[in-house]
C-alpha positions in Angstrom: 4.3 -20.1 -13.1 4.0 -16.4 -12.3 4.4 -15.8 -8.5 6.4 -12.9 -7.1 7.3 -12.1 -3.5 9.0 -8.7 -2.7 9.8 -6.6 0.3 10.5 -3.0 0.1 9.6 0.5 1.1 7.0 2.8 -0.5 8.6 5.7 -2.4 5.6 8.0 -1.8 2.1 7.9 -0.3 -0.2 5.4 -2.1 -2.8 6.7 -4.5 -6.4 5.4 -4.5 -9.2 5.8 -6.9 -12.5 4.1 -7.8 -13.2 2.5 -11.2 -16.3 3.1 -13.1 -17.6 -0.2 -11.8 -17.2 1.1 -8.2 -14.1 -1.0 -7.2 -11.3 0.6 -5.3 -7.8 0.4 -6.8 -4.7 1.6 -5.0 -1.2 2.0 -6.6 2.2 2.6 -5.1 5.8 2.0 -5.9 8.1 -0.2 -3.9 11.8 0.6 -3.6 13.7 -2.7 -3.3 17.5 -2.6 -2.6 19.6 -5.0 -4.6 21.7 -7.5 -2.6 25.0 -6.7 -4.3 26.7 -3.4 -4.5 27.9 -1.9 -7.8 31.6 -1.3 -8.6 31.6 1.9 -6.6 30.3 0.0 -3.5 26.8 1.6 -3.7 23.7 -0.6 -3.5 21.3 0.2 -6.3 17.5 -0.1 -6.0 14.7 -1.3 -8.3 11.4 0.5 -8.3 8.4 -1.8 -8.8 4.9 -0.5 -9.4 2.2 -2.3 -7.3 -1.5 -2.5 -7.8 -4.0 -3.6 -5.2 -7.8 -4.0 -5.6 -11.0 -3.7 -3.5 -10.8 -4.0 0.3 -7.0 -4.5 0.2 -6.7 -1.2 -1.8 -8.7 0.6 0.9 -6.5 -0.8 3.7 -3.3 0.1 1.9 -4.5 3.7 1.2 -5.6 4.1 4.9 -2.6 2.6 6.7 0.4 3.0 4.4 2.5 6.1 3.6 5.9 7.1 2.1 8.6 5.0 3.8 6.3 2.1 5.0 7.9 -1.3 4.7 5.7 -3.9 3.2 5.8 -7.5 1.8 3.8 -8.1 -1.3 3.0 -11.3 -3.1 1.2 -11.6 -6.4 1.8 -11.8 -10.1 3.8 -9.7 -12.6 1.7 -8.3 -15.4 2.8 -6.3 -18.5 0.4 -3.9 -20.3 0.6 -1.4 -23.0 -1.0 2.0 -23.3 -1.0 5.2 -25.3 0.0 8.6 -23.8 -1.9 11.8 -24.6 0.8 12.8 -27.1 0.2 9.5 -29.0 3.4 7.6 -28.0 3.1 4.0 -27.0 4.3 2.9 -23.5 4.6 -0.4 -21.8 4.6 -1.0 -18.1 5.3 -4.1 -15.9 3.4 -4.1 -12.5 3.1 -6.4 -9.5 -0.6 -7.2 -9.1 -0.9 -7.9 -5.4 -2.7 -10.9 -4.0 -1.4 -10.2 -0.5 0.1 -7.1 1.2 1.8 -7.6 4.6 2.3 -4.4 6.6 5.8 -4.8 8.1 6.7 -1.4 9.5 5.0 1.9 9.2 5.0 5.5 10.5 1.6 6.3 12.1 -0.5 8.8 10.3 -1.1 11.9 12.5 -4.8 11.7 12.1 -5.2 8.1 13.0 -6.2 6.9 16.5 -4.1 4.2 18.1 -7.2 2.0 18.3 -7.7 2.4 14.6 -4.1 1.4 13.7 -3.4 -2.2 13.0 0.2 -2.3 14.4 
């Protein structure tokens, strides 16, 4: 079974692009605080890359920004790729099935009628 549910805050504004096939894909990173503090009493965070597709990608790009709190459910997926310098890399990403907007800072250019909160 591969089902993941996470709540965290975006570390920077989401990035959106369009595939060669015309599908929207949006990526962002969630900062998720760990429940237990380390030996110095500080809470560490994990940084999880998230990928959204199609209409969900468009909504995330339009309404989310750095600091937004979201809940994401989906599946974890690992893939490998080669960098321009020829080194091999591996990345684990959360492929979103659902993104729930929990708290957000309103974009300056958005009208209140346009905003889903």
